[in-house]
Every structure is written in C-alpha cells, then in structure tokens.
mmCIF file of the N, C-alpha and C atoms, coordinates in Angstrom:
data_MODEL
# 
_entry.id   MODEL 
# 
loop_
_atom_site.group_PDB 
_atom_site.id 
_atom_site.type_symbol 
_atom_site.label_atom_id 
_atom_site.label_alt_id 
_atom_site.label_comp_id 
_atom_site.label_asym_id 
_atom_site.label_entity_id 
_atom_site.label_seq_id 
_atom_site.pdbx_PDB_ins_code 
_atom_site.Cartn_x 
_atom_site.Cartn_y 
_atom_site.Cartn_z 
_atom_site.occupancy 
_atom_site.B_iso_or_equiv 
_atom_site.pdbx_formal_charge 
_atom_site.auth_seq_id 
_atom_site.auth_comp_id 
_atom_site.auth_asym_id 
_atom_site.auth_atom_id 
_atom_site.pdbx_PDB_model_num 
ATOM 1   N N  . MET A 1 1  ? -11.528 36.829  -8.782  1.00 0.00 ? 1  MET A N  1 
ATOM 2   C CA . MET A 1 1  ? -12.658 36.238  -8.012  1.00 0.00 ? 1  MET A CA 1 
ATOM 3   C C  . MET A 1 1  ? -12.376 34.820  -7.988  1.00 0.00 ? 1  MET A C  1 
ATOM 4   N N  . ALA A 1 2  ? -12.272 34.246  -6.849  1.00 0.00 ? 2  ALA A N  1 
ATOM 5   C CA . ALA A 1 2  ? -11.897 32.835  -6.481  1.00 0.00 ? 2  ALA A CA 1 
ATOM 6   C C  . ALA A 1 2  ? -13.185 32.082  -6.620  1.00 0.00 ? 2  ALA A C  1 
ATOM 7   N N  . LEU A 1 3  ? -12.974 30.849  -7.251  1.00 0.00 ? 3  LEU A N  1 
ATOM 8   C CA . LEU A 1 3  ? -14.277 29.952  -7.223  1.00 0.00 ? 3  LEU A CA 1 
ATOM 9   C C  . LEU A 1 3  ? -14.442 29.247  -5.856  1.00 0.00 ? 3  LEU A C  1 
ATOM 10  N N  . PRO A 1 4  ? -15.631 29.125  -5.418  1.00 0.00 ? 4  PRO A N  1 
ATOM 11  C CA . PRO A 1 4  ? -15.840 28.329  -4.189  1.00 0.00 ? 4  PRO A CA 1 
ATOM 12  C C  . PRO A 1 4  ? -15.246 26.948  -4.297  1.00 0.00 ? 4  PRO A C  1 
ATOM 13  N N  . LYS A 1 5  ? -14.849 26.371  -3.310  1.00 0.00 ? 5  LYS A N  1 
ATOM 14  C CA . LYS A 1 5  ? -14.318 24.971  -3.286  1.00 0.00 ? 5  LYS A CA 1 
ATOM 15  C C  . LYS A 1 5  ? -15.267 23.992  -3.970  1.00 0.00 ? 5  LYS A C  1 
ATOM 16  N N  . LEU A 1 6  ? -16.492 24.080  -3.750  1.00 0.00 ? 6  LEU A N  1 
ATOM 17  C CA . LEU A 1 6  ? -17.437 23.198  -4.327  1.00 0.00 ? 6  LEU A CA 1 
ATOM 18  C C  . LEU A 1 6  ? -17.456 23.232  -5.865  1.00 0.00 ? 6  LEU A C  1 
ATOM 19  N N  . GLN A 1 7  ? -17.451 24.471  -6.341  1.00 0.00 ? 7  GLN A N  1 
ATOM 20  C CA . GLN A 1 7  ? -17.434 24.570  -7.851  1.00 0.00 ? 7  GLN A CA 1 
ATOM 21  C C  . GLN A 1 7  ? -16.128 24.002  -8.358  1.00 0.00 ? 7  GLN A C  1 
ATOM 22  N N  . PHE A 1 8  ? -15.003 24.203  -7.708  1.00 0.00 ? 8  PHE A N  1 
ATOM 23  C CA . PHE A 1 8  ? -13.762 23.800  -8.172  1.00 0.00 ? 8  PHE A CA 1 
ATOM 24  C C  . PHE A 1 8  ? -13.790 22.156  -8.196  1.00 0.00 ? 8  PHE A C  1 
ATOM 25  N N  . VAL A 1 9  ? -14.290 21.557  -7.174  1.00 0.00 ? 9  VAL A N  1 
ATOM 26  C CA . VAL A 1 9  ? -14.377 20.159  -7.125  1.00 0.00 ? 9  VAL A CA 1 
ATOM 27  C C  . VAL A 1 9  ? -15.254 19.603  -8.175  1.00 0.00 ? 9  VAL A C  1 
ATOM 28  N N  . VAL A 1 10 ? -16.476 20.239  -8.400  1.00 0.00 ? 10 VAL A N  1 
ATOM 29  C CA . VAL A 1 10 ? -17.334 19.758  -9.520  1.00 0.00 ? 10 VAL A CA 1 
ATOM 30  C C  . VAL A 1 10 ? -16.634 19.948  -10.954 1.00 0.00 ? 10 VAL A C  1 
ATOM 31  N N  . ILE A 1 11 ? -15.947 20.942  -11.159 1.00 0.00 ? 11 ILE A N  1 
ATOM 32  C CA . ILE A 1 11 ? -15.272 21.117  -12.453 1.00 0.00 ? 11 ILE A CA 1 
ATOM 33  C C  . ILE A 1 11 ? -14.081 20.124  -12.559 1.00 0.00 ? 11 ILE A C  1 
ATOM 34  N N  . PHE A 1 12 ? -13.457 19.824  -11.521 1.00 0.00 ? 12 PHE A N  1 
ATOM 35  C CA . PHE A 1 12 ? -12.290 18.938  -11.571 1.00 0.00 ? 12 PHE A CA 1 
ATOM 36  C C  . PHE A 1 12 ? -12.871 17.439  -11.836 1.00 0.00 ? 12 PHE A C  1 
ATOM 37  N N  . VAL A 1 13 ? -13.959 17.082  -11.184 1.00 0.00 ? 13 VAL A N  1 
ATOM 38  C CA . VAL A 1 13 ? -14.572 15.719  -11.326 1.00 0.00 ? 13 VAL A CA 1 
ATOM 39  C C  . VAL A 1 13 ? -15.068 15.562  -12.816 1.00 0.00 ? 13 VAL A C  1 
ATOM 40  N N  . LEU A 1 14 ? -15.737 16.611  -13.445 1.00 0.00 ? 14 LEU A N  1 
ATOM 41  C CA . LEU A 1 14 ? -16.160 16.458  -14.722 1.00 0.00 ? 14 LEU A CA 1 
ATOM 42  C C  . LEU A 1 14 ? -15.079 16.449  -15.755 1.00 0.00 ? 14 LEU A C  1 
ATOM 43  N N  . CYS A 1 15 ? -14.094 17.198  -15.507 1.00 0.00 ? 15 CYS A N  1 
ATOM 44  C CA . CYS A 1 15 ? -12.827 17.068  -16.408 1.00 0.00 ? 15 CYS A CA 1 
ATOM 45  C C  . CYS A 1 15 ? -12.180 15.685  -16.355 1.00 0.00 ? 15 CYS A C  1 
ATOM 46  N N  . SER A 1 16 ? -12.125 15.136  -15.145 1.00 0.00 ? 16 SER A N  1 
ATOM 47  C CA . SER A 1 16 ? -11.547 13.839  -14.942 1.00 0.00 ? 16 SER A CA 1 
ATOM 48  C C  . SER A 1 16 ? -12.305 12.786  -15.646 1.00 0.00 ? 16 SER A C  1 
ATOM 49  N N  . LEU A 1 17 ? -13.622 12.785  -15.591 1.00 0.00 ? 17 LEU A N  1 
ATOM 50  C CA . LEU A 1 17 ? -14.491 11.912  -16.246 1.00 0.00 ? 17 LEU A CA 1 
ATOM 51  C C  . LEU A 1 17 ? -14.394 12.002  -17.733 1.00 0.00 ? 17 LEU A C  1 
ATOM 52  N N  . LEU A 1 18 ? -14.316 13.160  -18.278 1.00 0.00 ? 18 LEU A N  1 
ATOM 53  C CA . LEU A 1 18 ? -14.156 13.405  -19.632 1.00 0.00 ? 18 LEU A CA 1 
ATOM 54  C C  . LEU A 1 18 ? -12.846 12.774  -20.221 1.00 0.00 ? 18 LEU A C  1 
ATOM 55  N N  . VAL A 1 19 ? -11.787 13.021  -19.466 1.00 0.00 ? 19 VAL A N  1 
ATOM 56  C CA . VAL A 1 19 ? -10.440 12.452  -19.900 1.00 0.00 ? 19 VAL A CA 1 
ATOM 57  C C  . VAL A 1 19 ? -10.464 10.924  -19.746 1.00 0.00 ? 19 VAL A C  1 
ATOM 58  N N  . THR A 1 20 ? -11.155 10.452  -18.726 1.00 0.00 ? 20 THR A N  1 
ATOM 59  C CA . THR A 1 20 ? -11.153 8.970   -18.573 1.00 0.00 ? 20 THR A CA 1 
ATOM 60  C C  . THR A 1 20 ? -11.914 8.275   -19.700 1.00 0.00 ? 20 THR A C  1 
ATOM 61  N N  . CYS A 1 21 ? -13.039 8.794   -20.033 1.00 0.00 ? 21 CYS A N  1 
ATOM 62  C CA . CYS A 1 21 ? -13.868 8.288   -21.133 1.00 0.00 ? 21 CYS A CA 1 
ATOM 63  C C  . CYS A 1 21 ? -13.154 8.325   -22.493 1.00 0.00 ? 21 CYS A C  1 
ATOM 64  N N  . GLN A 1 22 ? -12.533 9.466   -22.800 1.00 0.00 ? 22 GLN A N  1 
ATOM 65  C CA . GLN A 1 22 ? -11.721 9.584   -23.997 1.00 0.00 ? 22 GLN A CA 1 
ATOM 66  C C  . GLN A 1 22 ? -10.638 8.693   -24.033 1.00 0.00 ? 22 GLN A C  1 
ATOM 67  N N  . SER A 1 23 ? -9.894  8.467   -22.940 1.00 0.00 ? 23 SER A N  1 
ATOM 68  C CA . SER A 1 23 ? -8.723  7.589   -22.915 1.00 0.00 ? 23 SER A CA 1 
ATOM 69  C C  . SER A 1 23 ? -9.161  6.188   -23.170 1.00 0.00 ? 23 SER A C  1 
ATOM 70  N N  . LYS A 1 24 ? -10.289 5.763   -22.641 1.00 0.00 ? 24 LYS A N  1 
ATOM 71  C CA . LYS A 1 24 ? -10.775 4.343   -22.786 1.00 0.00 ? 24 LYS A CA 1 
ATOM 72  C C  . LYS A 1 24 ? -11.065 4.126   -24.287 1.00 0.00 ? 24 LYS A C  1 
ATOM 73  N N  . ASP A 1 25 ? -11.692 5.010   -24.949 1.00 0.00 ? 25 ASP A N  1 
ATOM 74  C CA . ASP A 1 25 ? -11.911 4.820   -26.381 1.00 0.00 ? 25 ASP A CA 1 
ATOM 75  C C  . ASP A 1 25 ? -10.620 4.696   -27.196 1.00 0.00 ? 25 ASP A C  1 
ATOM 76  N N  . VAL A 1 26 ? -9.694  5.501   -26.866 1.00 0.00 ? 26 VAL A N  1 
ATOM 77  C CA . VAL A 1 26 ? -8.426  5.463   -27.553 1.00 0.00 ? 26 VAL A CA 1 
ATOM 78  C C  . VAL A 1 26 ? -7.755  4.029   -27.386 1.00 0.00 ? 26 VAL A C  1 
ATOM 79  N N  . ARG A 1 27 ? -7.706  3.586   -26.142 1.00 0.00 ? 27 ARG A N  1 
ATOM 80  C CA . ARG A 1 27 ? -7.097  2.302   -25.808 1.00 0.00 ? 27 ARG A CA 1 
ATOM 81  C C  . ARG A 1 27 ? -7.799  1.166   -26.492 1.00 0.00 ? 27 ARG A C  1 
ATOM 82  N N  . GLU A 1 28 ? -9.123  1.205   -26.582 1.00 0.00 ? 28 GLU A N  1 
ATOM 83  C CA . GLU A 1 28 ? -9.888  0.111   -27.262 1.00 0.00 ? 28 GLU A CA 1 
ATOM 84  C C  . GLU A 1 28 ? -9.563  0.106   -28.748 1.00 0.00 ? 28 GLU A C  1 
ATOM 85  N N  . ASN A 1 29 ? -9.432  1.225   -29.360 1.00 0.00 ? 29 ASN A N  1 
ATOM 86  C CA . ASN A 1 29 ? -9.202  1.318   -30.828 1.00 0.00 ? 29 ASN A CA 1 
ATOM 87  C C  . ASN A 1 29 ? -7.761  0.914   -31.092 1.00 0.00 ? 29 ASN A C  1 
ATOM 88  N N  . ALA A 1 30 ? -6.842  1.275   -30.209 1.00 0.00 ? 30 ALA A N  1 
ATOM 89  C CA . ALA A 1 30 ? -5.461  0.853   -30.411 1.00 0.00 ? 30 ALA A CA 1 
ATOM 90  C C  . ALA A 1 30 ? -5.314  -0.655  -30.241 1.00 0.00 ? 30 ALA A C  1 
ATOM 91  N N  . ALA A 1 31 ? -6.117  -1.310  -29.379 1.00 0.00 ? 31 ALA A N  1 
ATOM 92  C CA . ALA A 1 31 ? -5.984  -2.762  -29.104 1.00 0.00 ? 31 ALA A CA 1 
ATOM 93  C C  . ALA A 1 31 ? -6.603  -3.508  -30.312 1.00 0.00 ? 31 ALA A C  1 
ATOM 94  N N  . HIS A 1 32 ? -7.653  -2.987  -30.946 1.00 0.00 ? 32 HIS A N  1 
ATOM 95  C CA . HIS A 1 32 ? -8.283  -3.650  -32.134 1.00 0.00 ? 32 HIS A CA 1 
ATOM 96  C C  . HIS A 1 32 ? -8.457  -2.529  -33.232 1.00 0.00 ? 32 HIS A C  1 
ATOM 97  N N  . PRO A 1 33 ? -7.318  -2.277  -33.923 1.00 0.00 ? 33 PRO A N  1 
ATOM 98  C CA . PRO A 1 33 ? -7.451  -1.236  -34.952 1.00 0.00 ? 33 PRO A CA 1 
ATOM 99  C C  . PRO A 1 33 ? -8.266  -1.694  -36.164 1.00 0.00 ? 33 PRO A C  1 
ATOM 100 N N  . SER A 1 34 ? -8.268  -2.934  -36.478 1.00 0.00 ? 34 SER A N  1 
ATOM 101 C CA . SER A 1 34 ? -9.033  -3.414  -37.793 1.00 0.00 ? 34 SER A CA 1 
ATOM 102 C C  . SER A 1 34 ? -10.000 -4.387  -37.480 1.00 0.00 ? 34 SER A C  1 
ATOM 103 N N  . HIS A 1 35 ? -9.879  -5.085  -36.397 1.00 0.00 ? 35 HIS A N  1 
ATOM 104 C CA . HIS A 1 35 ? -10.825 -6.237  -35.929 1.00 0.00 ? 35 HIS A CA 1 
ATOM 105 C C  . HIS A 1 35 ? -10.660 -7.406  -36.955 1.00 0.00 ? 35 HIS A C  1 
ATOM 106 N N  . CYS A 1 36 ? -9.539  -7.398  -37.560 1.00 0.00 ? 36 CYS A N  1 
ATOM 107 C CA . CYS A 1 36 ? -9.190  -8.542  -38.528 1.00 0.00 ? 36 CYS A CA 1 
ATOM 108 C C  . CYS A 1 36 ? -8.230  -9.565  -37.762 1.00 0.00 ? 36 CYS A C  1 
ATOM 109 N N  . VAL A 1 37 ? -8.426  -10.845 -38.198 1.00 0.00 ? 37 VAL A N  1 
ATOM 110 C CA . VAL A 1 37 ? -7.448  -11.864 -37.916 1.00 0.00 ? 37 VAL A CA 1 
ATOM 111 C C  . VAL A 1 37 ? -7.030  -12.283 -39.346 1.00 0.00 ? 37 VAL A C  1 
ATOM 112 N N  . TYR A 1 38 ? -5.743  -12.042 -39.661 1.00 0.00 ? 38 TYR A N  1 
ATOM 113 C CA . TYR A 1 38 ? -5.216  -12.240 -40.979 1.00 0.00 ? 38 TYR A CA 1 
ATOM 114 C C  . TYR A 1 38 ? -4.774  -13.731 -41.118 1.00 0.00 ? 38 TYR A C  1 
ATOM 115 N N  . LYS A 1 39 ? -5.212  -14.324 -42.149 1.00 0.00 ? 39 LYS A N  1 
ATOM 116 C CA . LYS A 1 39 ? -5.000  -15.742 -42.324 1.00 0.00 ? 39 LYS A CA 1 
ATOM 117 C C  . LYS A 1 39 ? -4.821  -15.995 -43.874 1.00 0.00 ? 39 LYS A C  1 
ATOM 118 N N  . GLY A 1 40 ? -3.646  -16.333 -44.183 1.00 0.00 ? 40 GLY A N  1 
ATOM 119 C CA . GLY A 1 40 ? -3.319  -16.817 -45.563 1.00 0.00 ? 40 GLY A CA 1 
ATOM 120 C C  . GLY A 1 40 ? -3.443  -15.815 -46.692 1.00 0.00 ? 40 GLY A C  1 
ATOM 121 N N  . LEU A 1 41 ? -2.740  -16.172 -47.808 1.00 0.00 ? 41 LEU A N  1 
ATOM 122 C CA . LEU A 1 41 ? -2.785  -15.336 -48.971 1.00 0.00 ? 41 LEU A CA 1 
ATOM 123 C C  . LEU A 1 41 ? -4.040  -15.538 -49.800 1.00 0.00 ? 41 LEU A C  1 
ATOM 124 N N  . CYS A 1 42 ? -4.408  -14.635 -50.649 1.00 0.00 ? 42 CYS A N  1 
ATOM 125 C CA . CYS A 1 42 ? -5.708  -14.719 -51.421 1.00 0.00 ? 42 CYS A CA 1 
ATOM 126 C C  . CYS A 1 42 ? -5.454  -13.927 -52.621 1.00 0.00 ? 42 CYS A C  1 
ATOM 127 N N  . VAL A 1 43 ? -6.424  -14.094 -53.609 1.00 0.00 ? 43 VAL A N  1 
ATOM 128 C CA . VAL A 1 43 ? -6.496  -13.299 -54.832 1.00 0.00 ? 43 VAL A CA 1 
ATOM 129 C C  . VAL A 1 43 ? -7.813  -12.573 -54.847 1.00 0.00 ? 43 VAL A C  1 
ATOM 130 N N  . SER A 1 44 ? -8.885  -13.181 -54.312 1.00 0.00 ? 44 SER A N  1 
ATOM 131 C CA . SER A 1 44 ? -10.154 -12.558 -54.262 1.00 0.00 ? 44 SER A CA 1 
ATOM 132 C C  . SER A 1 44 ? -10.904 -13.077 -53.034 1.00 0.00 ? 44 SER A C  1 
ATOM 133 N N  . ASN A 1 45 ? -12.124 -12.499 -52.800 1.00 0.00 ? 45 ASN A N  1 
ATOM 134 C CA . ASN A 1 45 ? -12.827 -12.805 -51.506 1.00 0.00 ? 45 ASN A CA 1 
ATOM 135 C C  . ASN A 1 45 ? -13.242 -14.240 -51.414 1.00 0.00 ? 45 ASN A C  1 
ATOM 136 N N  . PRO A 1 46 ? -13.620 -14.957 -52.561 1.00 0.00 ? 46 PRO A N  1 
ATOM 137 C CA . PRO A 1 46 ? -13.911 -16.400 -52.329 1.00 0.00 ? 46 PRO A CA 1 
ATOM 138 C C  . PRO A 1 46 ? -12.774 -17.207 -51.877 1.00 0.00 ? 46 PRO A C  1 
ATOM 139 N N  . ASP A 1 47 ? -11.553 -16.790 -52.085 1.00 0.00 ? 47 ASP A N  1 
ATOM 140 C CA . ASP A 1 47 ? -10.386 -17.546 -51.589 1.00 0.00 ? 47 ASP A CA 1 
ATOM 141 C C  . ASP A 1 47 ? -10.372 -17.617 -50.130 1.00 0.00 ? 47 ASP A C  1 
ATOM 142 N N  . CYS A 1 48 ? -10.953 -16.591 -49.421 1.00 0.00 ? 48 CYS A N  1 
ATOM 143 C CA . CYS A 1 48 ? -10.984 -16.466 -47.981 1.00 0.00 ? 48 CYS A CA 1 
ATOM 144 C C  . CYS A 1 48 ? -12.079 -17.331 -47.248 1.00 0.00 ? 48 CYS A C  1 
ATOM 145 N N  . LYS A 1 49 ? -12.991 -17.765 -48.038 1.00 0.00 ? 49 LYS A N  1 
ATOM 146 C CA . LYS A 1 49 ? -14.248 -18.500 -47.478 1.00 0.00 ? 49 LYS A CA 1 
ATOM 147 C C  . LYS A 1 49 ? -13.720 -19.659 -46.609 1.00 0.00 ? 49 LYS A C  1 
ATOM 148 N N  . SER A 1 50 ? -12.829 -20.526 -47.115 1.00 0.00 ? 50 SER A N  1 
ATOM 149 C CA . SER A 1 50 ? -12.423 -21.722 -46.355 1.00 0.00 ? 50 SER A CA 1 
ATOM 150 C C  . SER A 1 50 ? -11.403 -21.268 -45.164 1.00 0.00 ? 50 SER A C  1 
ATOM 151 N N  . GLN A 1 51 ? -10.645 -20.201 -45.451 1.00 0.00 ? 51 GLN A N  1 
ATOM 152 C CA . GLN A 1 51 ? -9.712  -19.887 -44.445 1.00 0.00 ? 51 GLN A CA 1 
ATOM 153 C C  . GLN A 1 51 ? -10.344 -19.142 -43.259 1.00 0.00 ? 51 GLN A C  1 
ATOM 154 N N  . CYS A 1 52 ? -11.480 -18.548 -43.419 1.00 0.00 ? 52 CYS A N  1 
ATOM 155 C CA . CYS A 1 52 ? -12.210 -17.843 -42.381 1.00 0.00 ? 52 CYS A CA 1 
ATOM 156 C C  . CYS A 1 52 ? -13.372 -18.585 -41.874 1.00 0.00 ? 52 CYS A C  1 
ATOM 157 N N  . GLY A 1 53 ? -13.539 -19.861 -42.145 1.00 0.00 ? 53 GLY A N  1 
ATOM 158 C CA . GLY A 1 53 ? -14.672 -20.593 -41.691 1.00 0.00 ? 53 GLY A CA 1 
ATOM 159 C C  . GLY A 1 53 ? -14.409 -21.494 -40.596 1.00 0.00 ? 53 GLY A C  1 
ATOM 160 N N  . PRO A 1 54 ? -15.461 -22.318 -40.170 1.00 0.00 ? 54 PRO A N  1 
ATOM 161 C CA . PRO A 1 54 ? -15.259 -23.290 -39.097 1.00 0.00 ? 54 PRO A CA 1 
ATOM 162 C C  . PRO A 1 54 ? -14.201 -24.230 -39.446 1.00 0.00 ? 54 PRO A C  1 
ATOM 163 N N  . PRO A 1 55 ? -13.577 -24.857 -38.557 1.00 0.00 ? 55 PRO A N  1 
ATOM 164 C CA . PRO A 1 55 ? -13.750 -24.843 -37.013 1.00 0.00 ? 55 PRO A CA 1 
ATOM 165 C C  . PRO A 1 55 ? -13.040 -23.722 -36.292 1.00 0.00 ? 55 PRO A C  1 
ATOM 166 N N  . GLU A 1 56 ? -12.134 -23.061 -37.028 1.00 0.00 ? 56 GLU A N  1 
ATOM 167 C CA . GLU A 1 56 ? -11.355 -22.091 -36.354 1.00 0.00 ? 56 GLU A CA 1 
ATOM 168 C C  . GLU A 1 56 ? -12.123 -20.744 -36.074 1.00 0.00 ? 56 GLU A C  1 
ATOM 169 N N  . PHE A 1 57 ? -13.080 -20.456 -36.965 1.00 0.00 ? 57 PHE A N  1 
ATOM 170 C CA . PHE A 1 57 ? -13.885 -19.217 -36.766 1.00 0.00 ? 57 PHE A CA 1 
ATOM 171 C C  . PHE A 1 57 ? -15.386 -19.542 -36.768 1.00 0.00 ? 57 PHE A C  1 
ATOM 172 N N  . PRO A 1 58 ? -16.172 -18.711 -36.048 1.00 0.00 ? 58 PRO A N  1 
ATOM 173 C CA . PRO A 1 58 ? -17.655 -18.939 -36.166 1.00 0.00 ? 58 PRO A CA 1 
ATOM 174 C C  . PRO A 1 58 ? -18.155 -18.794 -37.548 1.00 0.00 ? 58 PRO A C  1 
ATOM 175 N N  . PRO A 1 59 ? -19.321 -19.460 -37.884 1.00 0.00 ? 59 PRO A N  1 
ATOM 176 C CA . PRO A 1 59 ? -19.925 -19.402 -39.234 1.00 0.00 ? 59 PRO A CA 1 
ATOM 177 C C  . PRO A 1 59 ? -20.248 -17.920 -39.712 1.00 0.00 ? 59 PRO A C  1 
ATOM 178 N N  . GLU A 1 60 ? -20.410 -17.011 -38.729 1.00 0.00 ? 60 GLU A N  1 
ATOM 179 C CA . GLU A 1 60 ? -20.826 -15.715 -39.213 1.00 0.00 ? 60 GLU A CA 1 
ATOM 180 C C  . GLU A 1 60 ? -19.626 -14.800 -39.606 1.00 0.00 ? 60 GLU A C  1 
ATOM 181 N N  . THR A 1 61 ? -18.433 -15.413 -39.512 1.00 0.00 ? 61 THR A N  1 
ATOM 182 C CA . THR A 1 61 ? -17.174 -14.766 -39.797 1.00 0.00 ? 61 THR A CA 1 
ATOM 183 C C  . THR A 1 61 ? -17.073 -14.461 -41.316 1.00 0.00 ? 61 THR A C  1 
ATOM 184 N N  . ILE A 1 62 ? -16.732 -13.155 -41.640 1.00 0.00 ? 62 ILE A N  1 
ATOM 185 C CA . ILE A 1 62 ? -16.647 -12.775 -43.120 1.00 0.00 ? 62 ILE A CA 1 
ATOM 186 C C  . ILE A 1 62 ? -15.118 -12.811 -43.404 1.00 0.00 ? 62 ILE A C  1 
ATOM 187 N N  . GLY A 1 63 ? -14.794 -13.236 -44.630 1.00 0.00 ? 63 GLY A N  1 
ATOM 188 C CA . GLY A 1 63 ? -13.483 -13.412 -45.136 1.00 0.00 ? 63 GLY A CA 1 
ATOM 189 C C  . GLY A 1 63 ? -13.302 -12.323 -46.266 1.00 0.00 ? 63 GLY A C  1 
ATOM 190 N N  . LEU A 1 64 ? -12.459 -11.329 -46.137 1.00 0.00 ? 64 LEU A N  1 
ATOM 191 C CA . LEU A 1 64 ? -12.247 -10.296 -47.147 1.00 0.00 ? 64 LEU A CA 1 
ATOM 192 C C  . LEU A 1 64 ? -10.772 -10.406 -47.560 1.00 0.00 ? 64 LEU A C  1 
ATOM 193 N N  . CYS A 1 65 ? -10.589 -10.344 -48.885 1.00 0.00 ? 65 CYS A N  1 
ATOM 194 C CA . CYS A 1 65 ? -9.227  -10.299 -49.445 1.00 0.00 ? 65 CYS A CA 1 
ATOM 195 C C  . CYS A 1 65 ? -8.785  -8.754  -49.462 1.00 0.00 ? 65 CYS A C  1 
ATOM 196 N N  . GLN A 1 66 ? -7.749  -8.563  -48.665 1.00 0.00 ? 66 GLN A N  1 
ATOM 197 C CA . GLN A 1 66 ? -7.180  -7.147  -48.646 1.00 0.00 ? 66 GLN A CA 1 
ATOM 198 C C  . GLN A 1 66 ? -5.818  -7.091  -48.872 1.00 0.00 ? 66 GLN A C  1 
ATOM 199 N N  . ALA A 1 67 ? -5.229  -5.992  -49.173 1.00 0.00 ? 67 ALA A N  1 
ATOM 200 C CA . ALA A 1 67 ? -3.809  -5.722  -49.309 1.00 0.00 ? 67 ALA A CA 1 
ATOM 201 C C  . ALA A 1 67 ? -3.150  -6.048  -47.972 1.00 0.00 ? 67 ALA A C  1 
ATOM 202 N N  . SER A 1 68 ? -2.051  -6.704  -48.016 1.00 0.00 ? 68 SER A N  1 
ATOM 203 C CA . SER A 1 68 ? -1.411  -7.084  -46.803 1.00 0.00 ? 68 SER A CA 1 
ATOM 204 C C  . SER A 1 68 ? -0.927  -5.728  -46.003 1.00 0.00 ? 68 SER A C  1 
ATOM 205 N N  . PRO A 1 69 ? -1.008  -5.789  -44.693 1.00 0.00 ? 69 PRO A N  1 
ATOM 206 C CA . PRO A 1 69 ? -0.524  -4.578  -44.013 1.00 0.00 ? 69 PRO A CA 1 
ATOM 207 C C  . PRO A 1 69 ? 1.021   -4.358  -44.148 1.00 0.00 ? 69 PRO A C  1 
ATOM 208 N N  . ARG A 1 70 ? 1.742   -5.259  -44.452 1.00 0.00 ? 70 ARG A N  1 
ATOM 209 C CA . ARG A 1 70 ? 3.100   -5.234  -44.694 1.00 0.00 ? 70 ARG A CA 1 
ATOM 210 C C  . ARG A 1 70 ? 3.486   -5.046  -46.229 1.00 0.00 ? 70 ARG A C  1 
ATOM 211 N N  . GLY A 1 71 ? 2.449   -5.027  -47.066 1.00 0.00 ? 71 GLY A N  1 
ATOM 212 C CA . GLY A 1 71 ? 2.684   -4.685  -48.464 1.00 0.00 ? 71 GLY A CA 1 
ATOM 213 C C  . GLY A 1 71 ? 3.285   -5.931  -49.286 1.00 0.00 ? 71 GLY A C  1 
ATOM 214 N N  . HIS A 1 72 ? 2.968   -7.106  -48.811 1.00 0.00 ? 72 HIS A N  1 
ATOM 215 C CA . HIS A 1 72 ? 3.400   -8.324  -49.579 1.00 0.00 ? 72 HIS A CA 1 
ATOM 216 C C  . HIS A 1 72 ? 2.183   -9.019  -50.136 1.00 0.00 ? 72 HIS A C  1 
ATOM 217 N N  . GLY A 1 73 ? 1.564   -8.539  -51.185 1.00 0.00 ? 73 GLY A N  1 
ATOM 218 C CA . GLY A 1 73 ? 0.427   -9.242  -51.852 1.00 0.00 ? 73 GLY A CA 1 
ATOM 219 C C  . GLY A 1 73 ? -0.855  -8.947  -51.051 1.00 0.00 ? 73 GLY A C  1 
ATOM 220 N N  . ASN A 1 74 ? -1.730  -9.861  -51.260 1.00 0.00 ? 74 ASN A N  1 
ATOM 221 C CA . ASN A 1 74 ? -3.204  -9.837  -50.535 1.00 0.00 ? 74 ASN A CA 1 
ATOM 222 C C  . ASN A 1 74 ? -3.192  -10.894 -49.468 1.00 0.00 ? 74 ASN A C  1 
ATOM 223 N N  . ILE A 1 75 ? -3.964  -10.582 -48.483 1.00 0.00 ? 75 ILE A N  1 
ATOM 224 C CA . ILE A 1 75 ? -4.188  -11.543 -47.342 1.00 0.00 ? 75 ILE A CA 1 
ATOM 225 C C  . ILE A 1 75 ? -5.510  -11.554 -46.908 1.00 0.00 ? 75 ILE A C  1 
ATOM 226 N N  . CYS A 1 76 ? -6.091  -12.705 -46.425 1.00 0.00 ? 76 CYS A N  1 
ATOM 227 C CA . CYS A 1 76 ? -7.389  -12.751 -45.924 1.00 0.00 ? 76 CYS A CA 1 
ATOM 228 C C  . CYS A 1 76 ? -7.632  -12.090 -44.617 1.00 0.00 ? 76 CYS A C  1 
ATOM 229 N N  . CYS A 1 77 ? -8.667  -11.254 -44.483 1.00 0.00 ? 77 CYS A N  1 
ATOM 230 C CA . CYS A 1 77 ? -8.977  -10.521 -43.195 1.00 0.00 ? 77 CYS A CA 1 
ATOM 231 C C  . CYS A 1 77 ? -10.309 -11.266 -42.775 1.00 0.00 ? 77 CYS A C  1 
ATOM 232 N N  . CYS A 1 78 ? -10.128 -12.025 -41.660 1.00 0.00 ? 78 CYS A N  1 
ATOM 233 C CA . CYS A 1 78 ? -11.343 -12.675 -41.072 1.00 0.00 ? 78 CYS A CA 1 
ATOM 234 C C  . CYS A 1 78 ? -11.894 -11.860 -40.015 1.00 0.00 ? 78 CYS A C  1 
ATOM 235 N N  . ALA A 1 79 ? -13.169 -11.357 -40.230 1.00 0.00 ? 79 ALA A N  1 
ATOM 236 C CA . ALA A 1 79 ? -13.705 -10.434 -39.251 1.00 0.00 ? 79 ALA A CA 1 
ATOM 237 C C  . ALA A 1 79 ? -15.215 -10.783 -39.030 1.00 0.00 ? 79 ALA A C  1 
ATOM 238 N N  . LYS A 1 80 ? -15.717 -10.537 -37.851 1.00 0.00 ? 80 LYS A N  1 
ATOM 239 C CA . LYS A 1 80 ? -17.210 -10.765 -37.591 1.00 0.00 ? 80 LYS A CA 1 
ATOM 240 C C  . LYS A 1 80 ? -17.848 -9.655  -38.317 1.00 0.00 ? 80 LYS A C  1 
ATOM 241 N N  . ASP A 1 81 ? -19.158 -9.970  -38.622 1.00 0.00 ? 81 ASP A N  1 
ATOM 242 C CA . ASP A 1 81 ? -19.984 -8.986  -39.344 1.00 0.00 ? 81 ASP A CA 1 
ATOM 243 C C  . ASP A 1 81 ? -20.353 -7.745  -38.607 1.00 0.00 ? 81 ASP A C  1 
# 
C-alpha cells in the first residue's frame, strides 16, 4: 500500500527537522567540549584566581585547577559559572 504524496512529504520534513536539530547539538558540543580556557600551571584552585580574573576574563569567571588534557601536570581551567 503506497503512502499518499502528502504523507510522504510530511514524514520527510519531520525526519529532516529531527536530523538538523540533532546535528546542531553535536556541532555545538564539538566546538566547546569543556567551555574552558586553559591558562597556566597550578597546584590548587586558589592558584587560578589571578590567572582567571580581570582584565583578561570577566569577574564572574571561575578558575579550577584540573589535570592537563595532555597529561602534563595541572592547569587552570577558566570558565564562566
């Protein structure tokens, strides 16, 4: 039993919208995987306070001491709250 053309078009449009929306989310997450700007070495979170503050970053920026993505010690992750 063949679907009428209108039903086919409606199903096609819905599938296209679904794929487009899912692709957009994947692209945004790939572009900003961690939302961090890595700045300088650290031992603990207080070490990142000056590196993640003004004038380079807004006052609401949080500085977290995290393991380096490349595995070379710890590095400050400057991120908005």
